[in-house]
KEPA-370966 format. One line per 3 residues: number of its first residue (from 1); their letters; for each residue x, y, z of N, C-alpha, C, CB. Coordinates in steps of 0.2 Angstrom, whole numbers, plus 5000, padded with zeros to 4 digits. Glycine has a CB too. Layout:
NUM) a) X:Y:Z:X:Y:Z:X:Y:Z:X:Y:Z | ...;
***
This chain:
1) mpp) 5007:5054:5046:5012:5056:5048:5011:5066:5048:5018:5052:5043 | 5014:5066:5054:5015:5075:5054:5019:5078:5049:5019:5076:5060 | 5017:5084:5048:5022:5087:5042:5028:5087:5043:5021:5093:5041;
4) sta) 5032:5089:5049:5040:5088:5049:5043:5084:5049:5042:5090:5053 | 5038:5076:5050:5042:5071:5052:5042:5069:5043:5038:5066:5058 | 5036:5070:5039:5037:5069:5031:5042:5074:5028:5030:5069:5027;
7) ldr) 5043:5079:5032:5050:5083:5029:5055:5081:5029:5053:5090:5031 | 5056:5078:5037:5064:5078:5038:5065:5069:5035:5068:5080:5049 | 5061:5066:5033:5063:5060:5029:5063:5062:5023:5060:5055:5029;
10) ata) 5059:5065:5020:5063:5069:5013:5070:5069:5012:5062:5077:5013 | 5070:5075:5017:5077:5076:5018:5085:5071:5019:5075:5080:5025 | 5081:5067:5024:5086:5063:5023:5087:5057:5019:5088:5061:5028;
13) var) 5081:5056:5015:5082:5052:5009:5084:5056:5002:5074:5049:5008 | 5084:5063:5003:5088:5067:4998:5096:5067:4999:5087:5075:4999 | 5095:5067:5007:5104:5067:5007:5109:5062:5006:5106:5070:5011;
16) aas) 5103:5055:5008:5108:5049:5006:5106:5047:4999:5106:5042:5011 | 5104:5049:4996:5103:5049:4988:5109:5053:4986:5096:5052:4985 | 5108:5059:4988:5115:5063:4986:5122:5059:4987:5116:5069:4991;
19) ala) 5123:5057:4993:5129:5053:4995:5131:5046:4992:5129:5053:5002 | 5124:5043:4989:5125:5037:4984:5126:5040:4978:5118:5033:4983 | 5126:5044:4975:5126:5048:4968:5133:5050:4968:5120:5057:4968;
22) ghg) 5138:5051:4974:5144:5052:4974:5148:5047:4976:5145:5057:4979 | 5146:5041:4976:5148:5033:4978:5153:5033:4972:5141:5027:4977 | 5160:5028:4973:5164:5025:4969:5159:5022:4967:5170:5022:4972;
25) hda) 5158:5020:4960:5153:5015:4957:5158:5011:4952:5146:5020:4952 | 5162:5014:4952:5168:5011:4946:5171:5006:4950:5173:5016:4944 | 5171:5004:4957:5176:5000:4961:5170:4993:4962:5179:5004:4970;
28) lap) 5164:4996:4960:5158:4990:4960:5162:4983:4957:5151:4992:4955 | 5159:4977:4961:5160:4973:4957:5154:4973:4952:5161:4967:4961 | 5154:4967:4946:5148:4967:4941:5143:4963:4944:5150:4963:4933;
31) dea) 5143:4957:4951:5138:4957:4953:5134:4961:4958:5139:4953:4953 | 5140:4964:4962:5135:4970:4966:5133:4974:4961:5139:4975:4970 | 5136:4977:4958:5132:4981:4954:5126:4979:4950:5137:4982:4950;
34) vlv) 5123:4974:4950:5116:4972:4948:5111:4971:4954:5117:4967:4943 | 5116:4971:4958:5111:4971:4966:5108:4979:4966:5117:4968:4975 | 5114:4983:4967:5114:4990:4968:5109:4994:4964:5122:4993:4966;
37) vae) 5110:4992:4957:5104:4994:4953:5097:4992:4955:5105:4991:4945 | 5097:4985:4956:5091:4985:4956:5086:4988:4964:5091:4978:4954 | 5092:4990:4969:5090:4992:4976:5088:4999:4973:5096:4991:4982;
40) iar) 5092:5003:4970:5091:5008:4968:5083:5009:4964:5098:5009:4963 | 5082:5004:4959:5073:5005:4956:5070:5006:4960:5069:4999:4953 | 5072:4999:4965:5066:4998:4971:5066:5004:4973:5067:4992:4976;
43) aka) 5068:5008:4977:5070:5014:4980:5065:5019:4976:5078:5016:4979 | 5067:5019:4971:5064:5026:4965:5057:5024:4964:5068:5027:4957 | 5053:5019:4964:5049:5015:4963:5043:5019:4969:5051:5007:4963;
46) mld) 5046:5018:4976:5044:5019:4982:5043:5027:4981:5048:5017:4989 | 5048:5030:4980:5049:5036:4980:5043:5040:4975:5057:5036:4977 | 5044:5035:4969:5037:5039:4965:5032:5038:4966:5037:5039:4959;
49) aal) 5030:5034:4972:5023:5032:4974:5022:5038:4980:5023:5025:4977 | 5029:5040:4985:5027:5044:4990:5026:5050:4986:5031:5045:4997 | 5030:5053:4979:5029:5059:4975:5022:5060:4973:5034:5060:4969;
52) lav) 5018:5056:4971:5010:5056:4968:5007:5058:4976:5007:5045:4964 | 5008:5054:4979:5004:5054:4985:5002:5061:4988:5006:5050:4990 | 5010:5064:4988:5011:5071:4990:5008:5076:4984:5019:5072:4992;
55) tar) 5010:5074:4978:5007:5079:4973:4999:5079:4973:5010:5076:4965 | 4996:5073:4975:4990:5072:4975:4986:5078:4983:4988:5062:4975 | 4989:5079:4988:4987:5083:4993:4990:5090:4991:4989:5079:4999;
58) lde) 4994:5089:4987:4994:5099:4983:4989:5100:4978:5000:5101:4978 | 4988:5096:4974:4982:5097:4970:4974:5097:4975:4981:5090:4964 | 4973:5094:4982:4966:5092:4983:4967:5101:4987:4964:5083:4989;
61) tqa) 4972:5104:4991:4973:5110:4993:4974:5115:4991:4977:5109:4995 | 4976:5114:4984:4978:5120:4979:4985:5124:4982:4972:5126:4977 | 4987:5122:4985:4994:5126:4988:4999:5127:4984:4998:5122:4993;
64) aqa) 4999:5122:4979:5005:5125:4973:5001:5133:4969:5005:5118:4965 | 4997:5131:4969:4993:5136:4965:4993:5144:4969:4984:5132:4963 | 4993:5143:4976:4993:5148:4981:5000:5150:4981:4990:5146:4987;
67) rgw) 5003:5147:4981:5011:5150:4979:5014:5151:4973:5016:5146:4982 | 5010:5151:4968:5010:5154:4960:5017:5149:4958:5012:5164:4959 | 5016:5142:4961:5021:5138:4958:5017:5136:4951:5023:5132:4963;
70) aar) 5010:5135:4950:5006:5129:4945:4999:5133:4946:5004:5121:4949 | 4998:5132:4940:4989:5137:4937:4986:5131:4935:4989:5144:4928 | 4981:5129:4934:4978:5122:4930:4971:5128:4928:4974:5113:4935;
73) stp) 4970:5125:4922:4965:5127:4918:4958:5125:4920:4966:5125:4913 | 4959:5119:4923:4954:5115:4925:4951:5115:4932:4955:5109:4923 | 4945:5117:4934:4945:5117:4945:4946:5111:4946:4936:5120:4950;
76) paa) 4947:5111:4952:4949:5104:4953:4941:5099:4956:4955:5105:4959 | 4938:5103:4955:4930:5100:4956:4929:5095:4950:4924:5105:4957 | 4931:5098:4944:4930:5095:4936:4934:5090:4936:4931:5100:4930;
79) rsa) 4939:5088:4940:4942:5084:4938:4941:5076:4942:4949:5087:4937 | 4943:5072:4939:4940:5066:4942:4945:5064:4947:4939:5061:4936 | 4943:5062:4954:4948:5060:4959:4954:5055:4957:4945:5057:4965;
82) sta) 4958:5054:4959:4964:5048:4958:4966:5048:4964:4971:5049:4953 | 4968:5042:4967:4973:5041:4974:4978:5038:4971:4969:5035:4981 | 4985:5040:4975:4991:5038:4973:4992:5031:4975:4995:5042:4976;
85) pep) 4995:5026:4972:4996:5020:4976:5002:5019:4983:4998:5015:4970 | 4998:5015:4986:5003:5016:4992:5008:5014:4990:5002:5013:4999 | 5015:5016:4994:5021:5009:4993:5022:5004:4995:5027:5010:4993;
88) ptn) 5026:5000:4993:5027:4993:4995:5028:4992:5001:5032:4990:4991 | 5026:4988:5008:5028:4989:5014:5033:4983:5014:5023:4991:5019 | 5031:4978:5011:5035:4971:5012:5040:4968:5006:5030:4965:5011;
91) aap) 5041:4974:5002:5046:4972:4998:5055:4969:5002:5046:4979:4994 | 5054:4963:4997:5061:4960:5001:5068:4961:4995:5060:4949:5003 | 5075:4962:5000:5079:4963:4997:5079:4959:4992:5084:4963:5000;
94) itp) 5081:4960:4984:5084:4957:4979:5091:4952:4980:5086:4963:4974 | 5091:4948:4979:5096:4943:4980:5099:4938:4974:5093:4938:4986 | 5103:4939:4973:5108:4936:4967:5103:4930:4964:5116:4932:4970;
97) asw) 5102:4925:4968:5097:4920:4967:5089:4923:4963:5096:4917:4973 | 5087:4927:4968:5081:4931:4965:5081:4934:4958:5079:4936:4969 | 5088:4938:4957:5089:4940:4952:5088:4936:4945:5094:4942:4952;
100) rsl) 5092:4932:4947:5091:4927:4939:5085:4923:4939:5097:4923:4938 | 5080:4924:4944:5075:4921:4943:5069:4926:4939:5073:4918:4951 | 5071:4934:4937:5068:4938:4936:5066:4936:4928:5070:4944:4937;
103) ptt) 5060:4939:4926:5061:4937:4918:5066:4944:4915:5053:4937:4914 | 5068:4940:4909:5071:4946:4906:5068:4946:4899:5078:4944:4905 | 5071:4952:4895:5068:4954:4891:5073:4956:4885:5065:4959:4894;
106) saa) 5072:4953:4877:5076:4953:4873:5076:4959:4869:5076:4948:4871 | 5081:4964:4867:5082:4970:4864:5079:4968:4856:5091:4972:4863 | 5073:4971:4854:5071:4969:4846:5074:4973:4843:5064:4970:4844;
***
């Protein structure tokens, strides 16, 4: 993905998240709130995967250090290589029926 496209998409996601954060959540029906939480959690997982991938790129290129953002005590060559997981591409929306079939945990 060209850098400008990645930046454009990241900016659009941040704007959408800002709009979602300002939404009137008190008006959500309980069942809808469950679905909204599930979708937000799914989006957060994909954002975490994207963040890991971009952070790995920063580490590879030392771009953050060049800007004075961070300093590492261990040179990159001495660290073990890691690969960021790919975000899911075939994730289906969670429906009330599938939500009920998810395993539950009880508080200890």
